[in-house]
Backbone bond lengths (Angstrom), bond angles and torsions (degrees), N, CA, C in turn:
res aa  C-N    CA-C-N  psi(-1)  N-CA   C-N-CA  omega(-1)  CA-C   N-CA-C  phi
1 X - - - 1.469 - - 1.555 115.46 -
2 X 1.272 116.19 -40.58 1.350 124.46 179.70 1.459 111.34 -68.29
3 X 1.277 120.61 -31.41 1.437 126.00 176.93 1.529 110.38 -70.73
4 X 1.352 114.73 -39.55 1.428 120.42 174.30 1.441 113.08 -65.91
5 X 1.209 119.89 -33.56 1.494 124.87 171.50 1.536 112.81 -63.83
6 X 1.323 113.41 -43.58 1.420 119.43 179.02 1.569 110.75 -66.63
7 X 1.325 113.12 -40.67 1.601 113.40 176.37 1.503 110.29 -63.51
8 X 1.307 114.95 -45.62 1.517 119.31 -179.41 1.548 110.73 -59.26
9 X 1.259 117.92 -47.74 1.441 122.40 -179.79 1.568 111.19 -59.36
10 X 1.343 111.58 -47.35 1.510 116.00 -179.90 1.449 114.77 -60.96
11 X 1.359 117.60 -35.70 1.482 125.06 177.49 1.558 107.56 -67.80
12 X 1.337 115.87 -51.89 1.402 122.52 -179.13 1.527 117.05 -55.41
13 X 1.380 113.36 -41.52 1.447 120.03 176.97 1.517 109.46 -71.18
14 X 1.289 122.69 -36.14 1.449 123.72 177.29 1.559 110.59 -64.64
15 X 1.355 112.59 -47.05 1.487 115.15 -179.08 1.412 110.75 -67.92
16 X 1.353 120.06 -36.99 1.406 124.68 -178.20 1.528 111.37 -62.19
17 X 1.285 121.29 -38.86 1.451 127.19 175.40 1.508 107.59 -62.64
18 X 1.340 115.07 -54.20 1.481 122.50 -175.73 1.573 110.87 -62.92
19 X 1.234 118.58 -33.36 1.451 120.35 -173.17 1.543 112.90 -104.58
20 X 1.280 117.67 6.94 1.495 123.88 175.53 1.497 111.73 -67.62
21 X 1.334 113.76 163.78 1.534 115.88 -176.11 1.557 111.59 -68.28
22 X 1.263 114.58 165.46 1.477 117.77 179.73 1.493 110.88 -65.35
23 X 1.209 118.81 -40.47 1.508 120.45 172.91 1.544 115.08 -55.92
24 X 1.334 114.84 -41.70 1.451 122.69 -179.82 1.572 108.16 -66.31
25 X 1.399 114.36 -41.97 1.440 117.20 -176.54 1.491 109.79 -71.24
26 X 1.353 122.10 -32.10 1.456 123.02 173.94 1.436 111.60 -67.31
27 X 1.328 118.12 -40.03 1.458 121.61 173.80 1.512 111.95 -56.84
28 X 1.311 113.78 -47.00 1.531 119.74 -177.11 1.554 106.48 -64.42
29 X 1.322 116.56 -37.42 1.448 117.27 -176.72 1.570 107.73 -68.67
30 X 1.276 118.23 -36.26 1.459 121.79 178.60 1.564 111.88 -65.25
31 X 1.360 112.25 -40.68 1.418 119.22 -179.18 1.599 111.66 -67.58
32 X 1.351 115.00 -35.56 1.416 121.42 170.39 1.494 111.54 -66.17
33 X 1.328 121.13 -40.92 1.431 120.49 173.43 1.465 110.93 -59.00
34 X 1.364 118.60 -41.89 1.424 122.04 179.20 1.640 109.14 -59.87
35 X 1.289 116.79 -43.31 1.511 124.16 176.38 1.469 109.50 -56.63
36 X 1.332 116.75 -48.14 1.445 121.05 176.80 1.541 113.41 -55.76
37 X 1.360 111.75 -47.15 1.433 116.15 179.04 1.663 113.41 -63.22
38 X 1.379 109.94 -34.98 1.457 114.08 178.07 1.461 111.68 -64.98
39 X 1.365 114.90 -42.95 1.510 120.77 -174.31 1.576 107.01 -73.39
40 X 1.302 117.18 -26.59 1.472 116.39 175.35 1.501 117.93 -65.13
41 X 1.421 112.66 -10.90 1.548 115.33 -179.04 1.528 107.48 -89.50
42 X 1.334 119.58 -9.56 1.444 122.40 171.22 1.495 109.76 -84.78
43 X 1.345 113.10 96.64 1.395 117.97 -172.79 1.519 117.13 -133.82
44 X 1.330 116.34 150.07 1.418 123.78 170.79 1.588 108.63 -119.14
45 X 1.276 119.84 106.91 1.389 121.44 -178.78 1.546 112.64 -70.74
46 X 1.252 120.01 149.65 1.488 121.59 -179.46 1.536 105.70 -122.39
47 X 1.309 117.22 129.56 1.417 120.67 -172.22 1.542 115.22 -66.77
48 X 1.322 116.07 -27.13 1.497 117.33 -176.95 1.532 116.95 -98.27
49 X 1.323 116.70 10.02 1.418 121.40 -178.31 1.512 110.94 -149.52
50 X 1.326 119.37 145.54 1.461 122.00 179.84 1.521 108.38 -82.97
51 X 1.256 119.70 -4.46 1.568 121.92 174.84 1.520 109.90 -93.40
52 X 1.313 111.86 116.45 1.492 116.19 179.21 1.459 115.03 -86.10
53 X 1.249 123.00 155.92 1.409 126.03 167.61 1.678 107.67 -75.08
54 X 1.360 115.35 125.71 1.393 116.18 -177.24 1.541 105.45 -139.53
55 X 1.375 116.26 167.44 1.418 124.16 180.00 1.543 109.87 -93.69
56 X 1.365 120.75 0.48 1.471 120.40 -176.11 1.474 116.39 -62.08
57 X 1.443 113.75 -27.21 1.427 114.78 179.72 1.468 115.87 -63.06
58 X 1.389 116.08 -27.89 1.440 118.08 179.44 1.516 108.03 -65.86
59 X 1.333 124.19 -38.97 1.423 129.48 176.74 1.567 109.16 -62.11
60 X 1.229 112.85 -47.20 1.550 120.23 -179.78 1.592 106.35 -56.36
61 X 1.238 117.54 -51.94 1.389 123.00 178.62 1.473 117.21 -58.03
62 X 1.340 113.65 -40.03 1.481 122.19 179.04 1.593 111.65 -74.74
63 X 1.259 118.30 -24.64 1.407 121.70 -174.21 1.492 112.64 -64.31
64 X 1.286 117.67 -41.47 1.544 121.51 174.68 1.490 109.59 -69.07
65 X 1.315 119.20 -40.16 1.459 121.17 177.32 1.492 112.45 -56.09
66 X 1.277 117.53 -53.10 1.436 124.46 -170.05 1.539 110.49 -83.01
67 X 1.362 120.72 -39.56 1.464 120.77 -173.65 1.485 112.98 -103.32
68 X 1.299 121.25 -12.25 1.427 125.04 -175.10 1.465 114.58 81.60
69 X 1.425 118.15 -174.60 1.329 123.81 -166.94 1.618 111.94 -64.14
70 X 1.312 112.54 -50.03 1.489 116.61 -167.76 1.557 107.34 -75.90
71 X 1.264 117.41 -44.98 1.499 118.61 -166.83 1.600 105.70 -95.49
72 X 1.281 121.70 -22.41 1.420 120.04 166.62 1.561 112.21 -62.36
73 X 1.395 111.28 -46.80 1.442 116.12 176.36 1.527 111.64 -65.09
74 X 1.320 118.26 -37.22 1.442 119.39 173.59 1.488 114.47 -54.80
75 X 1.336 114.58 -42.56 1.499 119.57 -175.03 1.538 108.52 -63.25
76 X 1.305 119.43 -34.49 1.506 121.71 179.87 1.551 110.17 -80.39
77 X 1.307 118.49 -28.25 1.478 122.31 170.31 1.458 108.78 -58.94
78 X 1.374 112.75 -51.81 1.477 122.20 -176.87 1.615 110.67 -60.96
79 X 1.330 113.15 -39.11 1.492 120.52 -178.65 1.625 104.12 -63.28
80 X 1.332 117.34 -50.97 1.408 120.55 -174.55 1.513 111.18 -68.17
81 X 1.359 115.43 -47.11 1.497 119.84 -175.95 1.524 113.35 -67.31
82 X 1.334 117.38 -41.54 1.413 117.58 -179.35 1.546 111.41 -76.90
83 X 1.332 118.54 -28.09 1.434 122.14 174.88 1.550 109.81 -69.30
84 X 1.243 118.62 -31.65 1.441 119.51 -179.82 1.524 113.12 -83.65
85 X 1.277 115.36 -11.90 1.487 115.39 -170.76 1.642 107.62 -118.04
86 X 1.296 120.69 -45.76 1.374 120.97 -164.77 1.592 116.25 -145.34
87 X 1.229 117.78 -19.71 1.529 117.40 -172.15 1.531 104.74 -117.63
88 X 1.314 115.58 119.43 1.478 120.16 178.95 1.574 112.38 -80.40
89 X 1.274 117.36 68.51 1.504 118.80 -177.07 1.521 115.86 -122.62
90 X 1.301 112.50 20.96 1.513 119.49 166.14 1.547 105.89 -73.52
91 X 1.321 118.33 176.30 1.503 119.83 -178.56 1.490 109.84 -52.60
92 X 1.297 117.07 144.97 1.423 126.58 176.50 1.515 114.33 59.96
93 X 1.337 113.41 30.33 1.546 123.83 175.57 1.491 105.53 58.65
94 X 1.333 120.74 46.27 1.478 126.56 174.92 1.557 110.24 -103.03
95 X 1.254 112.63 161.66 1.439 118.58 169.06 1.454 114.82 -170.03
96 X 1.331 121.41 -178.94 1.391 120.40 179.49 1.519 108.56 116.61
97 X 1.389 111.93 158.73 1.392 117.59 179.65 1.535 116.41 -63.02
98 X 1.318 113.44 -30.58 1.481 122.25 178.52 1.564 113.09 -67.54
99 X 1.292 119.41 -31.89 1.389 126.28 169.75 1.477 110.34 -70.71
100 X 1.363 121.70 -48.55 1.406 124.13 177.90 1.496 112.56 -56.30
101 X 1.363 117.67 -41.70 1.485 120.96 177.36 1.473 114.07 -86.64
102 X 1.300 120.91 10.15 1.562 123.48 -178.88 1.470 114.55 -86.50
103 X 1.281 118.17 -147.79 1.445 123.36 -174.16 1.593 112.22 -64.92
104 X 1.258 114.52 -24.63 1.529 119.97 -176.74 1.399 113.73 -91.59
105 X 1.308 123.43 1.92 1.495 123.37 -169.75 1.512 111.44 -58.85
106 X 1.195 121.65 -40.36 1.490 124.24 -179.85 1.492 112.97 -66.23
107 X 1.380 116.46 -35.50 1.393 122.47 175.80 1.476 114.72 -64.30
108 X 1.243 119.14 -42.39 1.436 125.75 171.24 1.461 114.44 -55.30
109 X 1.325 119.74 -46.22 1.408 123.72 175.39 1.535 108.46 -62.27
110 X 1.333 121.30 -41.31 1.432 124.77 176.52 1.500 113.46 -61.81
111 X 1.307 113.38 -33.95 1.607 116.81 177.92 1.473 106.21 -54.40
112 X 1.382 115.84 -56.20 1.444 123.83 -172.38 1.492 111.90 -56.82
113 X 1.377 114.89 -49.49 1.430 123.48 -177.00 1.580 112.22 -65.44
114 X 1.406 116.20 -39.46 1.405 118.48 -178.08 1.544 112.01 -71.88
115 X 1.311 114.25 -30.79 1.497 117.23 -177.04 1.532 107.43 -72.07
116 X 1.299 116.38 -36.12 1.556 121.80 178.83 1.564 107.22 -68.98
117 X 1.296 119.45 -42.52 1.488 124.12 -176.13 1.528 106.29 -66.34
118 X 1.279 122.71 -45.96 1.443 124.35 -178.13 1.470 108.64 -67.23
119 X 1.347 118.32 -43.38 1.437 120.83 -177.76 1.576 110.05 -66.89
120 X 1.299 117.31 -32.14 1.455 118.80 178.23 1.521 110.12 -62.15
121 X 1.358 114.14 -52.15 1.508 119.36 -178.56 1.552 109.43 -63.05
122 X 1.252 119.15 -37.04 1.414 123.34 -178.44 1.482 109.28 -64.99
123 X 1.355 118.32 -46.16 1.461 120.19 -174.86 1.538 112.35 -75.39
124 X 1.325 119.22 -31.67 1.372 120.33 -169.87 1.539 116.56 -98.32
125 X 1.361 115.08 -22.43 1.468 121.57 -174.72 1.577 111.60 -124.82
126 X 1.269 116.69 85.79 1.434 121.55 -178.17 1.545 112.40 -54.54
127 X 1.291 113.70 -36.99 1.462 114.83 -177.26 1.385 112.86 -76.18
128 X 1.377 124.88 0.80 1.433 126.40 171.21 1.416 114.35 -90.74
129 X 1.357 118.12 1.74 1.433 119.84 -173.97 1.578 114.31 -87.75
130 X 1.339 112.77 8.27 1.478 111.33 175.06 1.511 111.15 -87.20
131 X 1.314 117.93 176.15 1.458 123.15 -163.65 1.618 107.82 -65.12
132 X 1.319 115.46 -49.05 1.501 121.81 -170.05 1.519 111.31 -65.42
133 X 1.380 114.27 -48.53 1.480 119.76 -178.08 1.515 112.35 -71.57
134 X 1.330 113.56 -38.98 1.485 114.49 178.67 1.582 112.56 -69.59
135 X 1.208 115.22 -34.26 1.482 121.42 175.60 1.566 111.22 -59.59
136 X 1.325 112.99 -40.05 1.449 118.59 177.02 1.586 110.51 -69.03
137 X 1.286 115.88 -39.83 1.532 124.22 179.20 1.557 107.56 -64.11
138 X 1.270 114.13 -48.67 1.484 119.84 -177.90 1.468 111.42 -65.83
139 X 1.370 114.70 -40.39 1.428 119.90 176.34 1.524 115.02 -55.95
140 X 1.357 114.59 -47.30 1.488 122.09 174.06 1.566 106.42 -55.91
141 X 1.343 116.93 -53.26 1.408 119.23 -177.44 1.589 111.73 -54.26
142 X 1.314 115.51 -47.44 1.422 118.49 -177.79 1.504 115.49 -69.11
143 X 1.367 116.75 -53.05 1.436 120.42 -173.18 1.569 115.76 -81.91
144 X 1.306 116.10 -17.08 1.432 120.07 177.69 1.524 115.70 -107.55
145 X 1.434 107.38 -55.96 1.499 111.77 -173.30 1.472 114.09 -73.20
146 X 1.315 117.00 -30.14 1.502 122.00 179.52 1.555 110.02 -85.34
147 X 1.350 113.91 -41.29 1.439 116.84 -172.30 1.457 117.27 -81.85
148 X 1.311 120.22 -30.49 1.456 122.24 176.09 1.505 111.41 -61.64
149 X 1.337 121.41 -53.72 1.483 117.37 -179.53 1.544 106.64 -72.87
150 X 1.271 120.78 -29.84 1.506 124.85 178.63 1.503 110.04 -56.86
151 X 1.262 119.01 -52.08 1.414 124.03 -174.09 1.500 108.71 -73.48
152 X 1.309 116.49 -35.09 1.515 118.21 178.19 1.478 109.61 -64.23
153 X 1.395 117.92 -43.73 1.435 122.01 175.84 1.457 115.32 -61.32
154 X 1.347 117.07 -39.24 1.430 125.27 -179.48 1.460 106.10 -60.77
155 X 1.352 118.95 -50.06 1.493 125.81 -173.31 1.487 104.35 -66.64
156 X 1.382 123.38 -42.04 1.410 120.32 179.33 1.503 114.09 -66.00
157 X 1.386 116.20 -38.21 1.465 121.03 176.88 1.541 109.12 -61.33
158 X 1.357 119.28 -45.98 1.413 123.71 -177.46 1.620 109.19 -58.79
159 X 1.250 116.90 -42.13 1.427 123.37 -173.79 1.551 105.64 -73.30
160 X 1.290 120.83 -41.97 1.403 120.74 178.45 1.431 114.96 -68.79
161 X 1.248 120.40 -38.47 1.486 127.11 -176.48 1.501 113.01 -85.63
162 X 1.356 118.23 -33.81 1.439 121.50 -172.65 1.601 111.54 -110.25
163 X 1.357 112.69 -18.33 1.471 115.01 -176.00 1.518 117.95 76.98
164 X 1.280 114.41 12.77 1.544 117.96 178.26 1.491 109.30 -139.95
165 X 1.305 113.88 145.48 1.485 124.95 176.63 1.513 109.39 -74.11
166 X 1.247 120.59 133.50 1.401 124.05 171.89 1.559 108.73 -78.06
167 X 1.355 114.88 139.89 1.501 120.17 168.66 1.475 108.76 -68.10
168 X 1.293 113.35 162.74 1.503 121.13 -178.13 1.528 108.72 -58.49
169 X 1.376 115.97 -46.65 1.441 119.59 -176.45 1.463 109.98 -66.72
170 X 1.392 123.76 -42.25 1.381 124.08 170.36 1.497 117.13 -53.98
171 X 1.331 111.51 -43.30 1.585 118.82 179.63 1.533 108.25 -61.35
172 X 1.309 115.49 -48.79 1.486 121.60 -179.43 1.496 113.48 -58.83
173 X 1.337 114.42 -44.13 1.574 120.00 179.68 1.464 109.81 -65.38
174 X 1.402 118.78 -38.42 1.482 120.31 -176.53 1.565 110.08 -79.75
175 X 1.377 117.71 -31.80 1.372 112.64 -165.07 1.483 116.74 -128.19
176 X 1.374 117.66 4.19 1.506 118.76 -172.65 1.568 107.45 -139.26
177 X 1.340 114.41 -65.88 1.511 117.28 -167.82 1.519 114.60 -52.65
178 X 1.380 120.31 -43.71 1.529 116.05 -177.74 1.532 115.01 -67.53
179 X 1.314 116.42 -8.73 1.518 122.03 -171.97 1.455 111.36 -98.39
180 X 1.339 119.90 -12.98 1.455 123.43 -167.99 1.493 113.13 -58.63
181 X 1.413 115.32 -49.92 1.526 117.00 -175.66 1.581 108.93 -62.76
182 X 1.290 113.83 -49.60 1.421 114.23 -178.28 1.501 114.64 -64.88
183 X 1.327 117.03 -31.50 1.426 118.22 171.48 1.574 115.64 -63.73
184 X 1.242 112.27 -40.34 1.504 115.19 173.79 1.509 112.54 -60.61
185 X 1.258 120.58 -44.56 1.426 122.68 174.09 1.645 113.99 -55.50
186 X 1.306 110.70 -47.87 1.494 116.46 175.41 1.517 114.46 -64.88
187 X 1.284 118.16 -34.39 1.433 120.13 175.37 1.570 108.88 -66.85
188 X 1.234 115.40 -52.19 1.531 115.38 176.85 1.518 111.92 -60.30
189 X 1.356 121.89 -31.25 1.384 121.79 179.44 1.516 108.11 -71.93
190 X 1.339 122.14 -37.94 1.414 122.82 -179.99 1.449 111.84 -71.11
191 X 1.402 116.63 -39.38 1.425 120.16 174.13 1.527 112.87 -60.70
192 X 1.328 117.80 -32.65 1.427 119.29 177.45 1.495 112.19 -69.31
193 X 1.367 117.17 -31.72 1.476 124.10 176.53 1.559 106.10 -65.21
194 X 1.301 119.50 -39.69 1.497 121.52 175.80 1.501 109.64 -62.01
195 X 1.284 117.94 -47.45 1.491 122.69 -175.22 1.494 111.60 -60.09
196 X 1.389 113.47 -43.77 1.508 121.36 -171.54 1.467 111.42 -80.41
197 X 1.367 118.10 -43.02 1.454 120.59 -164.86 1.543 114.05 -106.61
198 X 1.334 117.74 -17.74 1.501 116.78 -176.08 1.472 110.77 -103.96
199 X 1.374 115.18 135.16 1.468 119.37 176.38 1.516 113.28 -65.37
200 X 1.360 115.60 153.03 1.469 120.91 -177.70 1.501 111.31 -98.92
201 X 1.307 121.98 5.06 1.422 120.47 178.95 1.568 107.37 -131.54
């Protein structure tokens, strides 16, 4: 009986979020943007790269799960837009257009795309909301949708600021390899959110 209550509550919360008013959804998107900004302050700086290890990717991955494709994506648009204009909530309490267009520019684009991708799968395919399938979906979002524009942006920034193209190995050492273990933890954490909080029907 308790499990039935849990399944019912889980379904009602999911539907409540999806069926809430536009104003409520925008507010939830803003709150998710705030959560992303908060998680961005959990950082481990790396001396050989301008890209720090942060926890913000966990919030990005969860935004699509919780808010769906449109408003999960909106939350990351708000995070990027407000961070670039008026709210210093990028890593290390930084902000401004110069940060947006800096070494992390491609990752910011990836955040928006990844949230939309995860939200689309979450909204349209209920059978994908289990741990294993969602871990695969989130893994694609993290390692492809975030890192492809992220690494491209990092390479462009290095060329524009230093006047030299990074080699593939240099690019991977600066923008990918040091983050793999932490990303796996965040992927598994987000997949756990899907398993616990999202209905499977």
